C-alpha positions in Angstrom: 0.4 -8.7 -23.4 2.7 -10.6 -21.2 1.0 -13.7 -19.7 4.1 -15.1 -18.0 4.2 -15.0 -14.2 6.6 -12.4 -12.8 10.1 -13.5 -11.9 11.4 -13.4 -8.4 13.5 -10.4 -9.3 10.5 -8.6 -10.7 8.5 -9.2 -7.6 11.4 -8.0 -5.4 11.9 -4.9 -7.5 8.2 -4.2 -7.3 8.2 -4.2 -3.4 11.3 -2.0 -3.3 9.8 0.4 -5.9 6.6 0.6 -3.9 8.5 1.6 -0.8 10.3 4.3 -2.7 7.0 5.7 -4.0 5.7 5.9 -0.4 9.0 7.5 0.9 8.8 10.1 -1.9 5.1 10.8 -1.1 4.2 10.0 -4.7 0.7 9.0 -3.6 -0.9 9.0 -7.1 1.8 6.8 -8.5 1.5 4.4 -5.6 -2.3 4.3 -6.0 -1.8 3.5 -9.8 -0.2 0.2 -8.7 -3.6 -1.0 -7.6 -6.2 -2.6 -10.0 -9.8 -1.6 -9.6 -10.5 -4.9 -7.7 -7.3 -4.7 -5.6 -7.4 -4.7 -1.8 -5.0 -3.3 0.7 -5.1 -5.6 3.7 -3.2 -5.4 7.0 -4.3 -8.3 9.3 -4.8 -7.6 13.0 -3.6 -11.0 14.1 -0.8 -13.3 13.0 -2.1 -16.1 10.9 -5.3 -14.3 10.0 -6.5 -15.8 6.7 -9.8 -13.9 6.0 -10.2 -10.2 6.4 -14.0 -10.4 6.2 -14.4 -12.9 9.1 -12.0 -11.2 11.6 -11.2 -7.6 12.5 -8.3 -6.1 10.5 -6.1 -3.0 10.9 -6.9 -2.2 7.3 -9.0 -3.7 4.6 -9.5 -1.1 1.9 -10.5 -1.0 -1.7 -9.1 1.4 -4.2 -11.8 4.0 -3.5 -10.9 4.1 0.3 -7.2 4.3 -0.6 -8.0 7.3 -2.8 -10.0 9.0 0.0 -7.0 8.3 2.4 -4.6 10.0 -0.1 -6.9 13.0 -0.5 -6.9 13.4 3.3 -3.1 13.2 3.3 -2.9 15.9 0.6 -5.6 18.2 2.2 -4.6 21.6 3.4 -7.2 21.6 6.1 -6.3 18.2 7.5 -4.9 19.3 10.8 -3.8 15.8 11.8 -1.3 16.1 8.9 0.4 19.2 10.3 3.2 18.2 10.3 2.7 15.7 7.5 2.9 12.0 8.2 6.1 10.2 7.2 6.7 6.7 6.1 9.2 4.4 7.9 10.2 1.1 6.4 12.2 -1.8 7.7 13.0 -3.7 4.5 15.3 -6.6 3.8 15.6 -8.3 0.5 12.3 -10.0 0.1 12.2 -13.8 -0.3 9.8 -15.1 -2.8 
């Protein structure tokens, strides 16, 4: 088991690979990136430091992400007709 911290290049590659999984709608592979205790957090305000003390756009655990993916895949999810698409504005991340 590798106990060394990831290199800058490995972190950058991870972010770019994650974006590719979303673009390709490979939801299961994307979800596999998350550990059981992982959280997907999108702060509502700039500088927000705690998702539990302030409102957030998203603060989801793995189970909620899985539910979101099931909705995206659902044949009776009328809000997904046509299916949502991802749009990324990426530059080379700085670590």
